[in-house]
Structures are given as structure tokens and as C-alpha cells.
MARTOR-28005 format. One line per 4 residues: number of its first residue (from 1); their letters; for each residue x, y, z of C-alpha. Coordinates in Angstrom, 1 decimal, padded with zeros to 4 digits. Example, Ala and Ser with C-alpha at 12.3 -4.5 7.8 and 13.67 -1.06 7.14 Angstrom:
1 = as = 012.3 -004.5 007.8 ~ 013.7 -001.1 007.1 $
//
This chain:
1 = xxxx = -023.0 010.7 005.7 ~ -020.8 013.2 003.9 ~ -017.2 014.2 003.5 ~ -016.4 016.6 006.2 $
5 = xxxx = -014.2 018.9 004.1 ~ -013.9 022.3 005.7 ~ -013.0 025.2 003.4 ~ -009.3 026.0 002.9 $
9 = xxxx = -007.9 028.7 005.1 ~ -005.4 029.7 002.5 ~ -005.6 033.2 001.2 ~ -007.5 033.2 -002.1 $
13 = xxxx = -009.6 035.6 -004.1 ~ -013.3 035.1 -003.6 ~ -016.1 035.9 -005.9 ~ -018.6 038.1 -004.2 $
17 = xxxx = -021.9 036.3 -004.5 ~ -025.3 037.5 -003.4 ~ -027.2 034.3 -004.1 ~ -029.4 033.0 -001.2 $
21 = xxxx = -029.8 029.3 -000.8 ~ -032.5 027.6 001.2 ~ -031.0 024.4 002.8 ~ -033.6 021.9 003.9 $
25 = xxxx = -032.0 019.1 006.0 ~ -033.3 017.5 009.2 ~ -029.9 016.3 010.5 ~ -028.4 019.2 012.4 $
29 = xxxx = -024.7 018.3 011.9 ~ -025.0 017.9 008.2 ~ -027.1 021.1 007.9 ~ -024.5 023.1 009.8 $
33 = xxxx = -021.5 021.8 007.9 ~ -023.1 022.4 004.5 ~ -024.2 025.9 005.6 ~ -020.7 026.7 006.8 $
37 = xxxx = -019.1 025.6 003.5 ~ -021.6 027.5 001.4 ~ -021.2 030.6 003.5 ~ -017.4 030.4 003.1 $
41 = xxxx = -018.0 030.4 -000.6 ~ -019.9 033.7 -000.3 ~ -023.5 032.4 -000.3 ~ -026.2 033.4 002.1 $
45 = xxxx = -027.8 030.3 003.6 ~ -031.3 030.0 005.1 ~ -031.8 026.8 007.0 ~ -034.9 024.7 007.5 $
49 = xxxx = -035.1 021.4 009.4 ~ -038.4 020.0 007.9 ~ -040.5 020.3 004.8 ~ -043.3 022.4 006.4 $
53 = xxxx = -040.9 025.0 007.7 ~ -039.3 025.2 004.2 ~ -042.7 025.7 002.5 ~ -043.6 028.4 005.0 $
57 = xxxx = -040.3 030.2 004.2 ~ -040.9 030.0 000.5 ~ -044.5 031.2 000.9 ~ -043.4 034.2 002.9 $
61 = xxxx = -040.9 035.1 000.1 ~ -043.7 034.8 -002.5 ~ -045.9 037.2 -000.5 ~ -043.2 039.7 000.0 $
65 = xxxx = -042.2 042.2 -002.6 ~ -038.6 042.7 -001.4 ~ -035.6 041.8 -003.4 ~ -034.4 039.2 -000.8 $
69 = xxxx = -035.4 036.3 -003.0 ~ -034.2 032.7 -002.5 ~ -032.2 031.7 -005.6 ~ -031.9 028.0 -005.0 $
73 = xxxx = -033.1 025.1 -002.8 ~ -031.0 022.2 -001.5 ~ -033.5 019.5 -000.5 ~ -033.2 016.3 001.5 $
77 = xxxx = -035.8 013.7 000.7 ~ -036.4 012.0 004.1 ~ -037.8 015.0 006.0 ~ -040.3 015.1 008.9 $
81 = xxxx = -043.8 016.5 008.4 ~ -043.6 017.0 004.6 ~ -041.1 014.8 002.7 ~ -038.8 016.2 000.1 $
85 = xxxx = -040.6 014.7 -002.9 ~ -043.8 016.4 -001.8 ~ -042.0 019.7 -001.3 ~ -040.6 019.5 -004.8 $
89 = xxxx = -044.0 018.5 -006.3 ~ -045.8 021.4 -004.5 ~ -043.3 024.0 -005.7 ~ -043.6 022.9 -009.3 $
93 = xxxx = -047.4 022.6 -009.1 ~ -047.5 026.2 -007.9 ~ -045.3 027.3 -010.8 ~ -042.2 028.0 -008.8 $
97 = xxxx = -039.3 027.3 -011.1 ~ -036.5 027.9 -008.5 ~ -033.5 025.5 -009.0 ~ -033.7 022.5 -006.8 $
101 = xxxx = -030.8 020.2 -005.9 ~ -031.9 017.0 -004.1 ~ -029.4 015.7 -001.6 ~ -030.3 012.3 -000.4 $
105 = xxxx = -029.1 009.0 001.0 ~ -031.5 007.2 -001.5 ~ -029.0 006.2 -004.1 ~ -031.0 003.7 -006.2 $
109 = xxxx = -031.5 004.6 -009.9 ~ -035.3 004.6 -009.4 ~ -035.0 007.2 -006.6 ~ -032.8 009.5 -008.7 $
113 = xxxx = -035.1 009.2 -011.7 ~ -038.2 009.9 -009.6 ~ -036.5 013.0 -008.0 ~ -035.7 014.4 -011.4 $
117 = xxxx = -039.1 013.5 -012.8 ~ -041.0 015.4 -010.1 ~ -039.1 018.6 -011.0 ~ -035.7 018.6 -009.4 $
121 = xxxx = -032.9 020.0 -011.5 ~ -030.1 017.9 -010.0 ~ -029.6 014.9 -007.6 ~ -026.6 014.2 -005.4 $
125 = xxxx = -026.4 011.2 -003.2 ~ -024.9 010.9 000.3 ~ -022.1 010.5 001.2 ~ -020.9 013.3 -001.1 $
129 = xxxx = -017.9 015.5 -001.6 ~ -018.4 019.1 -000.4 ~ -016.4 020.4 -003.3 ~ -018.8 018.6 -005.7 $
133 = xxxx = -021.8 020.0 -003.9 ~ -020.5 023.5 -004.2 ~ -019.6 023.0 -007.8 ~ -023.2 021.7 -008.6 $
137 = xxxx = -024.7 024.7 -006.8 ~ -022.5 027.1 -008.9 ~ -023.6 025.3 -012.1 ~ -027.3 025.5 -011.2 $
141 = xxxx = -027.2 029.1 -010.1 ~ -025.1 030.0 -013.2 ~ -027.6 028.3 -015.5 ~ -030.5 030.0 -013.8 $
145 = xxxx = -028.8 033.4 -013.9 ~ -028.3 033.0 -017.7 ~ -031.9 032.1 -018.2 ~ -033.1 035.0 -016.0 $
149 = xxxx = -030.8 037.5 -017.7 ~ -031.9 036.5 -021.1 ~ -035.6 036.5 -020.1 ~ -038.2 039.2 -020.3 $
153 = xxxx = -041.4 039.4 -018.4 ~ -043.5 038.8 -021.5 ~ -042.6 036.8 -024.6 ~ -044.8 036.8 -027.7 $
157 = xxxx = -044.7 034.7 -030.9 ~ -047.8 034.7 -033.1 ~ -050.6 033.3 -031.0 ~ -048.4 032.3 -028.0 $
161 = xxxx = -047.9 034.6 -025.1 ~ -045.6 033.6 -022.2 ~ -046.0 035.6 -019.0 ~ -042.7 034.7 -017.3 $
165 = xxxx = -043.3 036.5 -014.0 ~ -046.5 034.5 -013.6 ~ -045.3 031.3 -015.1 ~ -048.3 031.3 -017.4 $
169 = xxxx = -048.8 030.6 -021.1 ~ -051.6 031.8 -023.3 ~ -052.4 030.2 -026.6 ~ -054.9 032.0 -028.8 $
173 = xxxx = -055.9 034.0 -025.7 ~ -056.7 030.9 -023.7 ~ -054.4 029.7 -020.8 ~ -052.8 026.3 -021.2 $
177 = xxxx = -051.5 024.1 -018.4 ~ -047.9 023.1 -018.9 ~ -045.8 020.8 -016.7 ~ -042.6 022.3 -015.4 $
181 = xxxx = -040.5 020.6 -018.1 ~ -042.9 021.6 -020.8 ~ -042.8 025.2 -019.6 ~ -039.0 025.3 -019.5 $
185 = xxxx = -038.7 023.8 -022.9 ~ -041.1 026.4 -024.4 ~ -039.2 029.1 -022.5 ~ -035.9 028.0 -024.0 $
189 = xxxx = -037.4 027.8 -027.5 ~ -039.0 031.2 -027.3 ~ -035.8 032.8 -025.9 ~ -033.8 031.5 -028.9 $
193 = xxxx = -036.3 031.4 -031.8 ~ -035.1 029.7 -035.0 ~ -032.1 028.1 -033.2 ~ -031.9 024.3 -033.8 $
197 = xxxx = -031.5 022.2 -030.7 ~ -030.5 018.5 -030.7 ~ -031.8 016.1 -028.0 ~ -028.5 016.2 -026.0 $
201 = xxxx = -028.5 020.1 -025.8 ~ -032.2 020.1 -024.7 ~ -031.4 017.4 -022.1 ~ -028.5 019.4 -020.7 $
205 = xxxx = -030.5 022.7 -020.5 ~ -033.8 021.3 -019.2 ~ -033.1 018.0 -017.4 ~ -029.4 018.6 -016.5 $
209 = xxxx = -026.2 017.0 -017.5 ~ -026.7 014.2 -014.9 ~ -030.0 013.0 -016.4 ~ -030.2 009.2 -016.4 $
213 = xxxx = -033.1 008.6 -018.6 ~ -033.5 008.0 -022.4 ~ -033.0 011.0 -024.7 ~ -036.3 010.0 -026.3 $
217 = xxxx = -038.0 011.7 -023.4 ~ -037.3 014.9 -025.4 ~ -039.5 013.6 -028.3 ~ -042.3 012.7 -025.8 $
221 = xxxx = -042.3 016.2 -024.3 ~ -042.2 017.8 -027.7 ~ -045.2 015.8 -028.7 ~ -047.1 016.8 -025.5 $
225 = xxxx = -046.2 020.5 -026.2 ~ -047.5 020.3 -029.7 ~ -050.8 018.9 -028.5 ~ -051.2 021.9 -026.3 $
229 = xxxx = -049.8 024.6 -028.6 ~ -050.6 023.6 -032.2 ~ -053.8 023.8 -034.1 ~ -052.8 020.7 -036.0 $
233 = xxxx = -050.1 018.8 -034.0 ~ -049.3 016.6 -037.0 ~ -048.5 019.7 -039.1 ~ -046.8 022.0 -036.5 $
237 = xxxx = -046.2 025.7 -037.1 ~ -044.3 026.4 -033.9 ~ -042.3 023.3 -032.9 ~ -040.6 022.3 -036.1 $
241 = xxxx = -038.6 019.0 -036.5 ~ -035.3 019.6 -038.4 ~ -034.6 016.1 -039.6 ~ -031.2 014.8 -038.7 $
245 = xxxx = -030.5 017.7 -036.4 ~ -033.3 018.3 -033.8 ~ -036.0 020.9 -033.2 ~ -036.4 024.6 -033.6 $
249 = xx = -039.1 027.1 -032.7 ~ -040.9 029.1 -035.4 $
//
């Protein structure tokens, strides 16, 4: 199901990493090989063999106040007890924005699109190259690290308040329910107010470089956000269209 490439034994300088990855895979051989390769790269790997075990691990992390947080999830889809899509849906429904990389033998375009639409950040099909898996993990963790570093616990702009630690948004002192993609779009806009983003840049930052859908999905999500944020969505004061270029916030 995968390329059994073991890490090189040649002497090389390693970047010391503290990232913790939750690997959810029911096939023991694949689980152990992936874990070995990631550990050789400096990551700490927590393994789960089914969806229920994974959700329990993440729930325990949520209840603990220690700094031993899981930084990323590698998620198989065809899992016993709770399947991968439901794991992904539950995490996003609970407001957990941890990076998720789906790793699945389901290679059809509809499967990839569905995985990304329910909240995954990336999708890699089996069989796969171990080097590519490691590279994708690095990219997701790097992107998440940048977002975390640039974030503050509370963002405020006029009547909009974003409580990042709680994944909540208040508009005119009332809480609004945002989908994961809507939340991440707003977070990006509020982190870089006045910056103009074109569709391709928003796709890369929110949906990922491997997004397979139409870039018009950005326009759809912007429209949904305006309906939730603006007093008059047809005359927005927050999400402004810069004709010929893209969108800016404020």
C-alpha cells in the first residue's frame, strides 16, 4: 500500500522538532512504518488504530492543561468503529482546527473533494512516497506554525471580536456560527487587515495547494461570511471586493 522507504542512515544534520503527530491507521504494518519514518525525522508520534481511540486521545488532550499538545493528525478514512470522515467532521464541529492530512486508498476525485470539504487540510492517496508524506507534514506544520505565531488570543475590528483560543466569533456582541473554512478565512483577513488577497492566494492558505475544486468556491465562502458579518451584505464594510485583484478586510 505504500513505498517502504526507510530513512537514510547517512550522517546528516537534523532539525530538532518538537511537533507531536497523531497517526490514525488501522493497518499495523503501515502504522509502524509511517511512525518510524516520522520519528527518524524528529517528530513524536502518537498512534491510534481506530477512530474512537483517536477521538479519546484528542479529548484527553483538550481536557488537560499541559503543553503536550498534538500538533497534527494523519488520518486514514477506512477505520473501524468511527470512520475517518466522521472523525474529521467531529473535530471541525467541535471547533478543533488542528491540521489534518487524510491518507487513504480512496483515490477517486469525489473522495478527495469530500475529504477536503469536510475539513481536511490535505489529502494523500495510497500507495504513496514516504518522502512526499514527510514533506506534506512539514508544509502543514510550517503553515500552522506561522498562523499560530502571528495569532493573538483576541482579535478586534470594529464590531467583530475573534476569540482564537475558543474558536468563537462575536459580531455586535452576538456569537455567530462559522464553518471551519469561514472561520479560517476570517482569521486570515483579521490577521492581515487591509492586505488584498486574490483567489489563488486564499485557496493556497485555506484550502491548500492541492485543492481540486473551482476557485469560485472562494466567492461563495466570502458571500456566506458577509451574510453572517455584515449589516448590509450587498454593501459590505468588512469584506471588501477590490475589483480586478481580490478581497481585503476593512
